Every structure is written in structure tokens, then in C-alpha cells.
DRENNU-230525 format. One line per 10 residues: number of its first residue (from 1); their letters; for each residue y, z, x of N, C-alpha, C. Coordinates in steps of 0.001 Angstrom, whole numbers, plus 500000, padded with zeros to 6 digits. Layout:
BEGIN
NUM = a = Y/Z/X/Y/Z/X/Y/Z/X  ...
//
This chain:
BEGIN
1 = mfqtsfsssa = 478492/499790/514132/478916/498927/514405/480434/499252/514170  480791/499485/512930/482414/499256/512641/482851/500781/512451  482448/501615/512699/482846/503155/513256/483538/503283/511654  482676/502553/510206/483316/502862/509007/481975/503027/507652  482393/503773/506653/481143/503761/505645/481405/502740/504827  480082/502061/504460/480185/500842/503558/480872/501435/502391  481489/500461/501762/482418/500779/500764/482430/499268/499822  482831/499959/498612/483428/498982/497813/484686/498124/497923  485477/498272/499056/486718/497692/499351/486269/496833/500004  484561/497195/501073/483691/495709/502262/483208/494884/500858
11 = ifvaldtnad = 482713/495271/499986/482061/494474/498800/483466/493459/498850  484179/494002/498143/485354/493124/497182/486104/491968/498640  486108/491966/499799/486710/491182/501050/485390/490787/501098  483961/490708/501156/483244/490010/501299/482989/488881/500328  483513/489450/498754/483056/488342/498070/484248/487599/497507  485530/487813/498218/486423/487332/497788/486823/486411/499182  486272/486680/499899/486549/485484/501357/485990/484561/500802  486144/483810/501466/486047/481783/501515/485075/481587/502412  483947/480190/502504/482803/480147/503705/483236/480569/504588  484549/479450/504918/485010/478979/506812/485339/480881/507160
21 = eskeflsfyi = 485714/481723/506866/486235/482706/507035/484807/483706/507456  483470/483727/506177/482375/484142/506390/481436/483628/507544  482107/482674/507873/480608/481880/509152/481912/482136/510051  483496/482382/510269/483445/483113/511586/483325/484725/511906  482824/485098/510994/482961/486846/510611/481446/486768/511438  480457/486232/510583/478941/486275/511187/478637/485614/512405  479924/484770/512743/479481/484301/514708/480475/485189/515505  480911/485861/514676/481634/486808/515721/480796/488066/516106  480538/488691/514389/479482/489983/514693/478221/489408/515120  477343/488891/514167/475811/488643/514241/475075/488037/515904
31 = dasvllctlv = 474909/488901/516295/474489/488392/517525/472741/488681/517122  472034/488573/518713/470480/488498/518923/470454/489964/518726  470782/491491/518952/470427/492269/518789/470862/492971/517191  471890/492075/516806/471844/492858/515697/470264/491961/514467  470305/490406/514735/468934/490601/514034/467718/490719/513957  466994/491605/515565/466500/492090/516350/466130/493531/515378  467870/494091/515070/467349/495243/514646/467198/495106/512525  467402/494335/512262/467961/494071/510890/465925/493991/510759  465371/492940/511401/464062/492308/511320/463090/494050/511191  463572/494507/512622/462361/495833/512757/462602/496948/511778
41 = flvimllilf = 463792/496537/510882/464074/497868/509709/463204/497097/508577  463341/495336/508691/462465/494997/507170/461332/495721/507217  460572/495385/508248/459268/495196/508782/458819/497181/508408  459209/497872/508933/459495/499713/508607/459641/499595/507006  460212/498819/506684/460537/499122/505382/458885/498735/504242  458372/497235/504825/457818/496715/504069/456811/497760/504216  455872/498128/505511/455075/498532/505791/455088/500321/504348  456211/500829/504594/456573/502440/504459/456069/501931/502378  456479/500777/502230/456090/500499/500952/454725/500051/500342  454411/499200/501619/452374/499023/501143/451812/500066/501355
51 = kskkdyeail = 452384/501106/502184/451559/502278/502029/451605/503478/501308  453081/503511/500442/452884/504256/499597/452379/503793/498218  451309/502389/498403/451545/502123/496661/450013/502526/496468  449059/503659/497390/447980/504299/497379/448461/505437/496593  449573/506459/497258/450029/507511/496504/451059/507182/495260  451660/506077/495095/451408/505800/493992/450763/505871/492661  449764/505095/492799/448634/504689/492478/448236/506252/491982  447832/507128/493020/447605/508346/492470/448173/509336/491526  449752/509345/491829/450412/510303/490593/450077/509953/489535  449302/508752/489342/449369/508100/487920/447959/509053/487127
61 = hyskatkfkm = 447529/510163/488278/446321/510547/487721/446564/512037/487944  447269/512434/487934/448494/513673/488186/448324/514357/486613  448436/515309/486543/448435/516204/485034/450086/516072/484446  450352/516345/483119/451437/516420/482829/452274/517891/483686  451629/518538/484049/452492/519577/484235/453144/519259/485707  452183/518747/486680/452521/518568/487861/453572/517664/488049  453086/516156/487075/454326/514929/486708/455604/515924/486732  455713/517094/485584/456971/517844/484961/457596/518170/486323  456737/518950/486915/457611/519523/488328/457695/518347/489681  456967/517380/489748/457628/516571/490688/458786/515967/490003
71 = aflflviilf = 458920/515648/489243/460336/514665/487988/461552/516233/488584  461282/516855/488045/462503/518495/488095/462561/518269/489786  461906/518019/490667/461663/518510/491897/463078/516750/492570  462335/515696/491940/462793/514906/492439/464553/515086/491430  464545/515352/490280/466128/515877/489663/467048/516791/490807  466547/517651/491126/467197/518405/491937/467616/517696/492874  466850/517283/493484/467173/516532/494824/468426/515750/494666  467968/514467/493631/469184/514101/493563/470780/514714/493326  470416/515579/492390/472213/516402/492238/472402/516766/493070  471677/517471/493983/472271/518094/495440/473053/516826/496091
81 = vrqsslirfn = 472233/515503/496415/472579/514727/497305/473932/514264/496585  473553/513926/495268/475425/513064/494835/476326/514298/494643  475932/515912/494593/477007/516706/494893/477513/517124/495929  476645/516720/497098/477166/516682/498567/477714/515426/498588  477989/515448/499931/479102/514095/500659/477476/512888/501065  476798/514206/501188/475653/512728/501860/475273/511611/501593  475716/511455/499808/475717/510205/498922/476477/508934/499607  477138/509602/500259/478666/508276/500777/477878/507871/502207  477067/508178/502023/476290/507742/503208/474957/506760/503071  474317/506792/501840/473083/506361/501240/473518/504910/500824
91 = lpylilksgi = 472980/503724/501626/473290/502254/500991/473382/501572/500397  471322/501891/499684/471152/501368/498142/472163/502303/497319  472666/503123/497300/473367/503452/496227/474367/503283/496335  475113/503319/497527/476437/502566/497380/476545/500647/497552  475751/500174/498330/475859/498655/496876/475667/498733/495640  474683/499818/494992/474514/499065/493849/475729/499903/492722  476479/501383/493394/477738/501338/492668/479198/500500/493469  478844/499905/494366/480392/498852/495018/480211/497779/494300  478608/496926/494304/478914/496060/493269/479418/496121/491564  479249/497160/490681/479786/497421/489597/480922/497862/490417
101 = eyyneskslg = 481282/498351/490654/482941/498193/490867/483426/497243/490991  482911/496609/492075/483748/495161/492257/483373/494609/491069  482201/494315/490493/482608/493746/488577/483668/494285/487779  483288/495267/487868/484277/495905/487176/485902/496162/487619  486055/495959/488769/487471/495400/488779/487849/494097/488638  487164/493244/489355/487305/491959/489563/487685/491663/487898  487171/492183/486740/487432/491475/485409/488553/492128/485010  488779/493569/485340/489989/494187/484759/491455/493409/485978  490864/492885/486728/491726/491754/487894/492318/490982/487195  491496/490719/486406/491554/488487/485893/492874/488365/485427
111 = dyknnkigdf = 493684/489030/484899/495137/488630/483897/496120/488497/485190  496163/489365/485896/497186/489991/486830/496743/488609/488047  495612/488296/487892/495111/486998/488904/495167/485653/488719  495258/485623/487638/495146/484373/486669/496366/483830/486171  497189/484597/485765/498324/484713/485140/499796/484722/485829  500216/483195/487172/500454/483870/487810/502113/483849/487847  502775/483450/486316/503856/483214/486588/504287/484205/485554  503638/485239/484650/504031/485953/483998/504175/485122/482235  504663/486057/481212/505170/486055/480322/506336/486461/479519  507338/485817/480789/508834/485781/481130/509468/485200/479805
121 = nsvsrfsndd = 510959/485475/479082/511493/484619/478243/512747/484018/479471  512779/482767/479135/514318/481971/479374/514396/482794/480854  513717/482129/481799/513765/482561/482938/514179/481402/483360  515259/481831/484723/516229/480300/485327/516348/480858/486828  516733/480242/487455/517201/479936/488698/518344/479245/489049  519297/479176/490022/520086/478174/490652/519559/477732/491827  519311/477383/493035/518770/476871/494520/519097/475306/494339  519233/475461/496297/519227/474139/496569/517556/474055/496772  517316/472690/496590/515991/472722/496325/515952/472110/498463  516896/472128/498988/516914/471716/500464/516625/472844/501612
131 = edetyvviig = 517344/473809/501028/517792/474862/501741/516815/475958/502076  516454/476231/502995/515022/476923/503676/515560/478754/502877  514513/479410/502166/515133/481041/501995/513614/481830/502194  513545/482359/503135/512658/483608/503409/512929/485075/502904  512772/485601/502010/512962/486668/501612/511339/487863/501773  511527/489362/502221/510720/490398/502498/510679/491523/501808  509852/491798/501020/509996/493470/500761/509574/494187/501380  509219/495049/502034/508354/496119/503033/508498/496981/502520  507268/497749/502046/506654/498869/501138/505829/499555/502381  507032/500927/502140/506904/501988/502976/505496/503005/502242
141 = estsrshmgi = 504749/503744/503540/504390/505014/502498/504287/506053/503141  504770/507053/502323/504627/508409/502968/505665/508799/503769  506884/507895/504095/507937/508162/504951/508994/508674/503940  509604/510013/504635/510705/510342/504533/512622/510029/504973  513240/509897/504236/514831/509977/505027/514568/510513/505963  514393/511996/505536/514962/513288/506331/514799/513180/508099  513443/512388/507625/513201/512359/508969/513212/510948/510348  514384/510031/509609/514792/508694/510144/516156/508938/510811  516395/508683/512194/517385/508519/512435/518848/508417/512067  518149/507020/511040/519826/506575/510633/519800/507134/509846
151 = ygyyrettpg = 519747/508181/509096/519868/508983/507933/520182/510124/508687  520804/510471/509636/521290/511902/510309/520092/512728/511065  518592/512410/511029/517659/513193/511391/518218/513457/513051  517885/514784/513708/518567/515111/515083/517597/514627/516064  516287/513595/515825/515621/512897/516895/515951/511455/516599  516148/510974/517556/516176/509663/517546/515026/508446/517075  514417/508989/516020/513116/508561/515466/512900/506835/515387  514433/506179/514840/514520/504522/514514/515655/503998/515439  515076/503929/516273/516183/503427/517704/516650/501637/517075  515756/501214/516346/515984/499797/516648/516925/499259/515515
161 = lseikdqlli = 516266/500372/514565/517596/500019/513168/518358/500461/513392  518907/501842/514281/520009/502816/514751/520860/501038/515225  520173/500737/515993/520988/499373/516613/521283/498851/516185  520845/497911/514648/521538/497477/514014/522145/497860/512778  522597/499560/512794/523414/499631/511955/524261/499615/510903  524911/498889/511982/525946/497851/511041/525755/496981/510304  524522/496259/510396/523913/494951/509282/523453/495169/508464  522900/497122/507987/521999/497218/507104/523142/498209/505782  522681/498069/504454/522703/498784/503253/522291/500002/503681  522745/500847/503860/521919/502167/503651/522616/502872/502408
171 = ykdavsphay = 521337/503489/501753/520940/503766/500350/520740/505281/500898  521498/506630/500195/521649/508224/500569/520913/508634/500086  520517/507733/498409/520207/508559/497384/519266/508119/496236  518327/507146/497358/517612/506781/496407/515739/507466/496196  515538/507762/495396/514045/508434/494613/512728/508093/493804  511640/508343/494436/510746/507943/493634/510070/508194/492745  509584/507482/491608/509220/508526/490236/508125/509454/490602  507338/509667/491146/506418/510229/491565/506246/510146/492999  504910/510853/493266/504903/511501/495003/503794/511224/495279  502585/510091/494764/501958/509693/494929/502155/507937/494722
181 = svaaltkilt = 500609/506581/495393/501148/505597/495569/501184/505087/494533  499973/505255/493527/499434/504154/492303/500092/504748/491113  500996/506228/490948/501960/505857/489747/503145/505600/490249  503824/505680/491518/505529/504955/491920/504679/503512/492157  504005/503354/492733/503619/501420/493005/504021/500775/491471  502956/501231/491035/502665/500359/489383/503968/500273/488419  505055/501879/488514/506421/500741/488424/507369/500333/488829  506928/500262/490628/507900/500392/491153/507946/498059/491113  506897/497735/490540/506407/496793/490827/506247/496198/489833  506472/496727/488505/506625/496120/487346/507810/496271/485993
191 = lgnyetperi = 507428/495836/485261/508697/496554/484075/508522/497708/483619  507434/497995/483908/507250/499805/484199/507993/500643/484240  509117/502271/483392/509181/502961/483776/509828/504034/483121  510079/505345/483841/509570/506633/483059/510320/506362/481437  510675/505741/481505/511076/505323/479544/510446/504622/478849  509574/503496/480055/508852/502722/478834/507812/502197/479686  506529/503440/480214/505837/503208/481273/504224/502272/480343  504326/501857/479125/503634/501287/478916/503783/499536/479150  505183/499635/479669/505724/497857/480479/504868/497998/481391  504388/498560/481862/503106/498267/483179/502854/496632/483404
201 = skgsiiqlin = 501935/496743/482096/501061/495750/481670/501711/494433/481452  503512/494293/481649/504057/493245/480877/504498/492678/481945  504408/492730/482777/504855/491181/484003/505475/492428/485247  505107/491797/486263/505339/492002/487568/506843/491594/488472  506896/491928/489035/508363/490711/490167/507555/490030/490608  506452/490365/490848/505733/488967/491533/505432/487892/490730  505052/488478/489782/505322/487284/488645/506125/486177/488196  507336/487518/488281/508578/486646/487682/509451/485678/488860  508878/485844/490489/509556/485219/491183/508543/484207/491973  507227/484104/491265/506587/483349/491175/507113/481962/490014
211 = svgfetywls = 507491/482538/488660/507788/481823/487930/509137/480803/488395  509529/481166/489086/510792/479796/489643/510842/479864/490863  509342/478772/491134/509092/478385/492033/508782/478625/494008  509097/480302/493671/508856/480837/494974/507448/480816/496220  507174/480664/496688/505511/481088/496885/505731/482536/498089  505140/483340/497195/504786/484821/497168/503580/484833/498164  503925/485635/498792/502180/486541/499753/502362/487885/499704  501148/488544/499682/501167/489751/499695/500127/490549/501002  501210/491057/502095/500451/491418/503350/500029/492865/503133  498496/493046/503165/498277/494830/503180/497786/495129/504248
221 = nqrpigpfes = 497758/496565/505095/497340/497163/505638/496348/498472/504785  496439/498407/503561/496043/499286/503169/494706/498611/501814  493229/499426/501685/492138/498526/501644/492303/498611/499847  491901/496982/499319/492206/496812/497987/491787/497542/496780  490491/498124/497102/489847/499090/496121/489422/499981/496518  489709/501260/495461/489201/502602/495652/490400/503697/494779  490178/504470/494060/490890/505371/492881/492126/505679/492937  492880/504986/494305/494056/505137/494344/494742/503724/494593  493888/502642/494986/494235/501889/494577/494115/500399/494452  493439/500327/493591/492420/499433/492538/493723/498734/491729
231 = litkislssk = 494818/499525/491022/496016/499327/490320/497087/498302/490814  497064/499088/492256/498464/498288/493222/497868/496982/493240  496390/497121/493730/495595/495404/494197/495694/494931/492787  495490/494804/491838/495561/494283/490313/496885/493377/490328  498134/493985/490725/499431/493786/490778/500133/492717/492017  499330/493196/492839/499412/492349/493577/498737/490680/493942  497773/490906/493328/496899/489606/493155/497681/488809/492488  498415/488814/491942/499626/487932/491019/500339/486883/492219  500107/487397/493575/501103/487065/494817/500442/485167/494302  500180/484515/495452/499839/483058/495145/498779/482788/496701
241 = khkfltttva = 499025/483943/497537/498278/484239/498467/497950/485860/499566  497136/486370/499652/497044/487886/499362/496177/487695/501029  496453/488954/501563/494880/489213/502591/495466/490841/503220  493701/491583/502879/494010/492631/502886/493372/493198/504272  493895/493876/505218/493652/494404/506664/492659/495112/506757  491996/495529/506181/491758/496973/506164/490527/497582/505026  489234/497870/504894/488258/498440/503949/488461/500051/503934  488860/500327/504462/488514/502264/504658/489631/502860/503615  489346/504036/503445/490089/505245/503010/491361/505467/504040  492754/505650/503124/493954/506051/503965/493839/506650/505590
251 = gnstvldgel = 493647/507868/504918/493282/508768/506044/492581/508698/507070  491271/507962/506948/490773/507665/508246/491167/506265/508898  491582/505182/508194/491768/504186/508827/492734/503615/509751  492360/503504/511063/492959/503077/512307/493627/501612/512464  493676/500503/511637/494142/499522/511865/495687/499761/511826  496422/499883/513179/497582/499872/512806/498320/498454/512225  499942/498796/511381/500812/498201/510901/500811/496990/511911  501093/497061/512867/501240/496519/513868/500260/495107/513783  499241/494923/513325/498439/493523/512775/499105/492891/511936  500204/493673/511254/500641/492874/509957/501681/491803/510283
261 = lnefnevinn = 501766/492031/511684/502931/491716/511948/502690/489918/512712  501319/489826/513342/500881/488516/512839/500671/488015/511781  500072/488656/510796/500093/487401/509820/501783/487358/508987  502436/487835/509313/503873/487977/508714/504300/486419/509882  503936/486293/510801/504261/485098/511739/503637/483999/511736  502550/483940/511159/502071/482877/510284/502654/482590/508838  502755/483390/507935/503329/482802/507050/504937/482118/507079  505215/482799/508040/507124/482522/508350/507169/480952/508776  506023/481129/509530/505917/479294/510038/505558/478287/509709  505187/478530/508600/504247/477900/507821/505511/476673/506825
271 = eakkkvvfih = 504667/475853/506164/506041/474471/505910/506765/475006/504650  505959/475755/503690/506986/476089/502680/508602/477043/502685  509462/476206/502258/510725/476607/502211/511673/477547/501468  510289/477775/500267/510901/479121/499967/509600/480031/499229  510641/480984/500047/509173/482336/500737/509581/483685/500207  509195/484649/499272/508664/485687/499252/507582/486344/499844  508166/486940/500573/507000/488298/501684/506946/489596/501305  505688/490366/500982/505484/491894/500324/504472/491967/501473  505066/493411/502221/504361/493890/503329/504364/495272/502795  502777/495468/502983/502295/496545/502239/502063/497748/503653
281 = mmgthhhyen = 502186/498282/504042/501990/499317/505496/501204/500158/505084  500830/500769/506160/500057/502232/506154/501247/502966/506747  502146/502430/506891/503247/503593/507122/502967/504879/507569  503438/506049/507251/503303/506592/508201/502091/508103/506849  501426/507382/506672/500049/507502/505545/499410/509079/506776  499038/510297/506478/497879/510998/507112/496805/510273/507622  496182/510011/508471/496207/511134/509565/497719/510756/510510  498851/511185/510267/499963/510514/511072/499310/510506/512756  497999/510734/513337/498437/510318/514594/497108/509249/514819  496760/508628/513344/496173/507383/513659/496831/506305/513340
291 = rypesfskfn = 498507/506430/512921/499182/505607/512466/500210/505166/513727  499946/505264/515058/500678/504582/515860/499727/504824/517289  499969/503655/518336/499469/503797/519865/500365/504848/520511  499256/504557/521584/499889/505768/522841/501151/505366/523159  501562/504132/522973/502878/504099/523957/504054/504678/523007  503735/504414/521906/504738/505408/520738/504598/507023/521143  504009/507496/521672/503711/508972/521852/504804/509717/522862  506078/509948/521530/507390/510362/522510/507572/511663/521966  507897/511841/520971/508108/513747/520419/506849/514331/520593  506936/515076/521938/505810/515998/521978/505872/517606/522529
301 = depktnfkse = 507580/517301/522649/507954/519535/522186/508091/519716/520886  508349/521078/521181/509127/521954/520028/509625/521474/518822  509536/521075/517762/510053/520311/516780/511311/521857/515902  511759/521021/515317/512976/522409/514380/512160/522229/513216  511619/523357/512941/511402/523470/511585/511219/525451/511373  511288/525684/510230/511590/527127/509478/509995/527981/509417  508619/526715/509574/507607/526949/509640/507062/527093/510772  506997/528030/511911/506050/527640/513564/505487/528273/513517  504399/527136/514030/502830/527461/514327/502479/525986/515071  501428/526484/515230/500643/525095/516248/500319/523665/515170
311 = esfykinhyd = 500226/523984/514419/499827/523435/513440/500909/522407/512583  501853/523153/512900/503155/522542/511870/503909/521352/513286  503633/522327/514364/504399/521288/515661/503318/520213/516053  502009/520458/515510/501205/519160/515563/501800/517387/514873  501334/518618/513535/502031/517150/512486/503055/516666/512484  504122/517692/512741/505412/517095/512543/505427/515963/513903  505188/516478/515464/505266/516009/516583/504746/514418/515923  503273/514432/515114/502811/513146/514973/503551/512025/514134  503808/512539/512993/505305/512232/511847/506094/511827/512590  506374/512384/513296/507936/510954/513894/507906/510271/515249
321 = nailyndfii = 506577/510384/515574/506363/509432/516351/505478/508237/515511  505160/508196/514347/504563/507432/513306/505745/507084/512848  506824/507579/512339/508206/507108/512389/509186/505645/513172  508730/506506/514304/509439/505441/515736/508733/504245/515397  506793/503841/515489/506176/502832/515225/506587/502524/513799  507131/503163/513062/507417/502352/511554/508492/501612/512311  509826/502080/512750/511418/501225/513429/510672/500235/513957  509954/500135/514850/509584/499518/515676/509038/497995/514493  507921/497956/514116/507894/496912/513062/508964/496190/511997  509403/497674/511422/510920/496866/510815/511735/496024/511399
331 = seviskldsl = 511850/496832/512527/512650/495835/513185/512328/494739/513868  511100/494254/514459/510463/493005/514610/510141/492378/513124  510269/493038/512013/510451/491728/510875/511540/491232/511040  512825/492252/510929/514009/491521/511159/514275/490656/511990  514429/490886/513279/514085/490205/514207/514126/488361/514025  512790/488621/512845/512090/487235/513377/512795/486840/511974  513269/487163/511142/514263/486498/509598/515259/486075/510309  515791/486812/511642/517285/486731/512109/517366/485508/512486  516124/485241/513514/515778/484380/514350/515727/483249/513527  515425/482602/512060/515403/481762/511639/516643/480794/510695
341 = nsksfalyfs = 517826/481417/511065/518738/481354/510883/519238/480375/509626  518420/480968/508459/517956/480913/507028/518831/481514/505965  518548/481735/504929/518790/482835/503499/517642/483547/503716  517947/485255/504122/516781/485722/504156/517570/486963/503761  516237/487788/503421/516765/489553/503753/515884/490452/504000  515652/491518/503993/514948/492153/504071/514761/493815/503684  514189/493890/502270/514366/495249/501730/513442/496121/501783  513712/496995/502478/512112/498350/503146/512974/499329/501899  512026/500356/502047/511996/501301/500718/510149/502161/501048  510257/503184/500899/509045/504033/500680/508898/504464/499531
351 = dhaeemysdl = 507020/504137/498719/506766/504490/497392/507029/505741/497528  506712/506692/498239/507328/507975/498250/507002/508734/499681  507493/510085/499326/508180/510362/500621/506487/511618/500857  507096/512908/502059/506602/513565/502173/507029/515153/502647  506333/515896/502160/507066/517109/502709/506413/517709/504024  507029/517656/505089/506666/517982/506233/507467/519486/506786  506905/520381/506588/507983/521809/506495/508816/522040/506781  509625/521207/505556/510936/521449/505365/511110/522836/504252  510791/522556/502946/510689/523376/502258/509673/524425/502265  508326/523555/502077/507499/524188/501814/506214/524863/503212
361 = dmaghnediy = 505342/525361/503702/505092/525748/504410/503447/524711/504876  503746/523477/504127/502686/522474/504632/502708/520858/505090  502522/520225/505052/502654/518662/505038/501581/517807/503888  502146/516822/503868/501393/515974/502423/502975/515892/501145  501703/515159/500546/502369/514808/499275/501179/515747/497975  501977/516101/497484/500951/516285/496146/501905/516271/494803  501339/515860/493531/502160/515897/492451/502216/517031/491767  501363/518403/492327/501873/519151/491711/502021/520163/492389  502916/519931/493539/503462/520814/494327/505286/519927/494116  506048/521283/493588/507532/520966/493757/507899/520824/494742
371 = sqemfdipff = 508256/519458/495545/509181/519833/496893/509794/518181/496490  511433/518630/496688/512203/517557/496653/511865/516471/498407  511228/517009/499166/511336/516126/500278/510034/515071/499766  509688/515341/499195/507895/514551/498342/508950/513035/497886  510319/513598/497186/510358/512355/496440/511912/511532/497033  512160/512307/498262/513464/511872/498878/513021/510246/499662  513699/509063/499163/513224/508084/500180/514364/507261/501011  513788/506530/501759/514740/505846/502368/514736/504446/501391  516056/503793/501891/516195/502777/501080/516947/501652/501741  516842/500912/502022/518220/499718/502915/517611/498229/503024
381 = lwqsqkfees = 518278/497493/503060/518830/496258/502968/519517/495384/504169  518596/494786/504558/519172/493846/505817/519589/492396/505292  520289/491756/505230/520893/490586/504907/521167/489687/505934  520477/488539/506146/521124/486652/506860/522588/486832/506840  523426/486143/507488/524740/485642/507431/524658/485057/506051  524063/484101/506295/524012/482858/505482/523237/483557/503576  522587/484482/503900/522837/484713/502980/523869/485905/502178  524306/487061/502887/525381/487205/503263/526678/486862/502240  526614/485493/502839/528182/484471/502724/528017/484119/500936  526726/483875/501014/526280/483302/499110/526039/484310/498392
391 = nklyfvedrk = 526205/485804/498996/525823/486557/497620/526330/487805/497779  527398/488382/497538/528323/489475/497646/528107/490529/496797  527024/491227/497633/526449/492535/496513/527552/493619/497110  527394/494335/495816/528362/495310/495742/527689/496636/495948  528348/497371/496847/527268/498335/497979/527854/499863/497431  527483/500416/497402/527354/501782/496958/527018/502937/497049  526899/503301/498090/525818/503919/499329/525155/505216/498842  525972/506152/498224/525804/507695/497502/525038/507263/495959  524802/505545/495590/524871/505572/494187/523413/505945/493945  523534/507217/492677/521812/508073/492395/520915/506482/491648
401 = ymiddlfhsi = 519979/506541/492603/519208/505503/491710/517914/505869/492277  516563/505828/490780/515243/505635/491376/514769/504688/491042  513707/503936/491703/513118/502557/491960/512305/502247/491207  511958/503524/490123/510941/502619/489126/511980/501626/488424  512753/501388/488708/513738/499917/488391/514136/499096/489609  512977/499457/490272/513342/497920/491382/512803/496383/490728  512413/496343/490007/512134/495045/489203/513263/494018/489205  514041/494872/488385/515325/494392/488109/516430/494334/489405  516284/494954/490269/517071/494808/491448/516716/493940/492223  515499/493177/492554/514776/492106/492966/515573/490662/492395
411 = adlldisake = 515448/491203/491280/515449/489706/490023/516961/489552/490676  517472/490581/490636/519605/490438/490978/519670/490312/492388  518757/490417/493418/519057/490046/494355/518443/488646/494635  517953/487957/494163/517120/486700/494372/518143/485737/493049  519191/486032/492448/519289/485538/491484/518542/485253/490956  517815/485737/490134/517114/485789/488608/517600/486030/487525  517198/485535/486557/517919/485562/485419/516803/485365/484198  516989/486103/483461/515469/486228/482067/516271/487274/481116  515286/487551/480900/515207/487687/478791/515332/489335/479380  514184/489248/479911/513414/490826/480597/514624/491666/481570
421 = versrsifsh = 515286/491035/482398/516207/491845/483762/517646/492000/482490  517408/493245/483303/518639/494026/482725/519747/494239/484499  520795/494095/484461/521767/493895/485732/522279/495779/485732  522222/496262/484413/522970/497493/485084/521711/498416/485077  520277/498109/485610/519571/498524/486378/519499/498131/487843  520380/497023/488419/519826/496997/489542/521330/497651/490517  520829/498551/491883/521090/498806/491958/522698/498457/493260  522259/497213/493215/523109/495895/493619/524139/495206/492899  524014/495392/491843/525161/495229/490957/526382/495954/490500  527624/494994/490343/528837/495965/489704/528451/496818/488468
431 = dfidrkriik = 527634/495901/487638/527667/496619/486299/526161/497751/486177  526310/498344/486989/525138/499718/487486/525227/501027/486860  524643/501101/485680/524458/502170/485241/524002/502968/485242  524855/504390/485582/523688/505891/485656/522889/506495/484443  521801/506160/485276/520892/506768/483808/519911/507974/484572  519686/508689/483911/518431/510052/484141/517415/509446/485085  516987/510852/486197/516122/510361/487205/514810/511415/486811  514143/510851/485965/513039/511517/485475/511972/511080/486499  511894/512345/487343/510499/512250/487917/509146/512865/487267  508004/512483/487569/506452/512915/486848/506896/513111/485829
441 = dtinydtffd = 507632/511977/485409/507712/511951/483682/508267/512678/482441  508272/513638/483131/509052/514954/482594/510312/515568/483190  510462/515749/484836/511193/516548/485307/512633/515474/485423  513544/516251/484716/514949/515967/485575/515324/516298/486735  515018/515003/487974/515193/515512/489241/516689/516032/490261  517915/515522/488973/519395/515983/489535/519523/517056/488734  518894/518009/488160/519216/519260/487608/518182/520254/488301  516483/519884/488159/515625/520470/488703/515842/521325/489932  516234/520162/491054/516589/520535/492316/517930/520973/492634  518539/520837/491570/519911/521165/491708/520259/522813/492767
//
């Protein structure tokens, strides 16, 4: 029906929804044919169970040797199914596995989900209660700045952003601490960094924002539960409201980021006067051809690369088209904010980047492969006129910055003070102090790729 396999994310969404959403879902998708099919399968299952009763009773009278052989054969079959991909389509197994995963994840997510304001010390922020404020943090996925027109790429992959380039603070030397999402974002969104990774559990930027009275929203086009999503979800659930648009593993998801715009419009049109919205995109994650609609299929000629092959041309073109669509989404968010005529900003960055036949004959990201391209991310800020007039930021475009310190930069943008906030770690602050940029917890980025 949905062209996807059953997963623990489906269980998560089903169990974490409310009664009204469940009724809407069932009324929309469940019709007479589905009910009839379900009934037929139930009857078949009951008949098989009834007929197998005599077979089961016969087994009790088998010899020990025969029982051993049967048990051994059963074990071999189970191991074969477990080691092959067939187990992924076995519904009883998936229901049991997903139920257990949901229980375990829900238990582990409890602290962030229930403690919305964290345990920060001496938190303060001065603001006019009557003033509307709407701030957006857009989290990209697998997007390299080297393939973006606003960073000098030979193809115009960012026409929307290029049109408003003079309104953007574009930072040219920002890097991610890791080349995969979970390790990067668990540091980016929390107090954790390479110096003190254990502080990941000590509080998120979302909790800090909640503690000064903002309404916070997490809108995601990535699935909530899986080996690479669960820890990110744990952090995101400290938002006051959250919504996930897909339950499918990233590589197979075909839900376009444009769906996030509908959710975003609903949020900014509600009555809350002070909002911070986190938009977690699918961005330019592989498979790149699934990241944009046909109308954005612009780049089809032979791209520039030292690694010439049909595969490299195919992937580079799809990747650039995905960035073109990425540009459309970001530009639409900025345009909507601009129309509000309130204090607002849109901060965009990617969790990590992507090797795209630049230094290596490959496309993708992998922590075990040494490629500078995987760490070089886009990082830029748009400000409304009202925000810019009241917040004079200190802008140095070539500052050497690693976004495991983003907690402090966002706090600085929002003018939130706390004992845990360090202005010297904010890229927007005059007090910014250069630090070593240690990627993968052990490698000095600035000397390793020099």
C-alpha cells in the first residue's frame, strides 16, 4: 500500500500519535477491500493453525533423534533467514522487534522528552513581551558548500540564495566534527564537543531556548527511530512540538523536503508570539535522484570532474539538481520570514558534507575515509531588518569555525545568557577565540588537510 517495509519507525509514529490523527489515517486508507483482504488472511491463518494441530500432536511421539534433526533444521532455517535480507520482510519478527525497540527507545528518550527546560544555571534573556519573534534553524543533510553557487561553484545551483546574497552572512570556513549525522548532530545541538563529549547528555540548545519562554518546534523529514536516527530524535523531543514526515530509511525515502514547507507555514501562522523552529531536511542525502521533483532536473550535461565515468556524471548531476531544490526550500523559508515583518532570522548549515568525485573516485560520506570534502559545510545566516537593527553581529567571513560549538552561537544569536553559555565559542561574537578543530575526535583538520 505504501511501497515501504514495516519498521520500528512506523510503530513509533503509530504509538506516539493522538486519537484524532489515528482516526483520520484509518478513514483515509482503510476501505472495504483492505478489510476484506485482512479477513481472508485471518481465516487462512486460523485454518492453517487448526490443521497443524494434528501435526503438532504427532511430533510428540517422534524419536529423540528425529526431534533433534527437526530442531537442527529449524535452527539452520532461522539462521539463514536472519543472516539474509528476508528477515526484513517477516511481519511477526518485525512487529516483535519493533515493539521492543519502541519500548527501549521510549524509555531512553524520557529525560529529554520530559525535561523540556534542562538543568541550566542563571538563565536570562531580556525581551519585549509584545514583540513578535520567529527564528528558524535549518539543518541540511550531506550538503557540500563546494557544490553551491553562493560558494563559487561553476554551476548556478543556488539561484534563489544568489539573488539575496547581499542579505546573507556567508561563512566560508565552517566544518563539521564528523562525516555522519548522529555523531555530528549530537554534538552540534548539545553542550558536547570534542573537548568534552560527555556533555552531550548535559543539555540541548532546544532546552535552553524553552527555558526563556519560546515555543519550540522540530519539523523533520527524517525517520525518528533507527540505528542512525534515535539519538538525534532524543534531542529533538525536547522541543515542545515535533513532527516526523517519514518512517523510511534515508536512502529509500521519497518524501520531498517541500512537504516541510506546509508544516512550516502552519507553525508560523499560529498565535504564538515567540517561536524557534528547527527544520531537519533530507537535503541531499543519497539516493540523490529521490531528493527533488522532475521540474528541478536542470543539470544533465557532462559535469566537471577528474573522475570521468557514466556513474560519476550520473551522480554529480543528480546531486547538483538536489542542491538546486535545496536552494528552493531555503529561499521559500526566508521569503516567508521576510513577509512577517518581525524580528527573525534563518540560520542554515549542513550536518556534514559529501565527497562528490572531487578528491576521491566516489560519492558519499564515510567516517573511515579521509576526504576534506566530507567536512566542508555551508553555514550562513539571513536576518530580517528588525533583527539586524537590534542585534549588531560581528561578521568575519573566513573565521575558522567547527559547528560542535553551535550551542553557544545560537544562544548568542538569541541573546540568551547562562552559566553554560560561552560567548568566546560563538562565531557571531566579537569575543570569539580560535580553537583547534579536531574532527573524528582525534584529527586536527587544519594540519591534516593542509
